[in-house]
N, C-alpha and C positions, 0 to 999 in steps of 0.2 A: 475328502478330499481330488478331487480330480483333476487330472492332468490341464486342462482351461482353464480352472477358477486358479491354482498355482498359479498358472499363466499371468494371469490378468493381478495376481495380488503382486508377484516381482515387477511389472510393471510400474503399478501403482509404488513403492516401495522404490524404484530408479528414479520415478519423478520426484518423493516426497524427498528425493537426497540431492535431486536437483532444486527441489525449491527456493532455502536461500539465497544461491549465486542470482537467481532468476529474479528475486524479492529484492533482494541488495541494490541488482540494477535497474531495476527499476524506481525505486527509494532516490539512489544516484541521480539518475536522470531527472523525476521530479526536485530536488531539492537543488540540483543542477540549474535544471531552466529558472524555478523564482529565484536561485541566483543573480543569471543572470535578465532575469526581468527587474531585480531589484537596482539592478547597476543603469541597465538601459533604459528601464521603465518603470520610474518608482513612481509614477501616478497610479500605476493597478496596484502595486500592494505599501505601499511608504502614505499613511494617512498625513504627516508632518508636510511629505512634496508636495499632495495636496490641496492643503489649508494655504500651504503658501502660497500656490497659483492662486486661491479662491479667492483670498483677499487684494486681489489687487483689484480695480474696479472693473465692475462687470452688472450684466443682466442678472436679474430674480439672485440675488445674492444667495436668499435662507433654500433652496434646491440645490443650488453648486454649494454648498455647507452640508447638507446630508446627504448629497453622495460625493461629496471628498472620504469620509466617515465609511459608508455604506459598500463604494466601490471596491477597497483595501482587506475590506473586512470578507467580504464574498470570494475574492481570489483565492486569502488566504487560509479559508475554512476551505474551498475544494480542497486544498495544497493539502490541508491537512487529515480532508476526509482519505482522500489515497492514504496517503500513509497510514491512515488508521485500518484502513480497510485491506492492505497490505496485513498487516500486523497482525489482524482476526483470521485471515485464511493460514499465514505461517504457521500459530497457534492453533487451528482447525488440522491441518498438516502434519505435523508436530505429534499431535494426539491419534492422528490417525495411521503414521507410522507405527507407532507404538503397540495398537489394538492389529496389526499385521504380523509385526515379530512375534507376539503371542501366541497368533493364530496358528502361524509359520513355527513356531519353535511347540505347541502342544500335538501339530499335526506330525513332526517327526518324533517327537514321543511315541507318540499312539501309532509310528509307523514300525518304530525299532519294538517297542512290548510284541506286535504280531508277528517279531521274528527273531 
């Protein structure tokens, strides 16, 4: 392995070590946003709030009822997908870090045998 390849692997390991902090921050921001929305805009994430609003006299009750159920579910699904994506990226980077450490260990062992 030449110096450039080793430098790339070292840089990649540095990123992998920093990733948990990055993923944690994004997850906290996402959960914080959803918490804020739940308090400030419950119509977006709380189906019960929407259903209560829809039960007031209004035109086209069937459409509003459908929206009352679908809108919060979709909004919560997007948040869940963001967190799931963070989980998958984190697991992939953990695996990549393990493999890079094995490559570097094998390289060091091969170098030590040559000396």
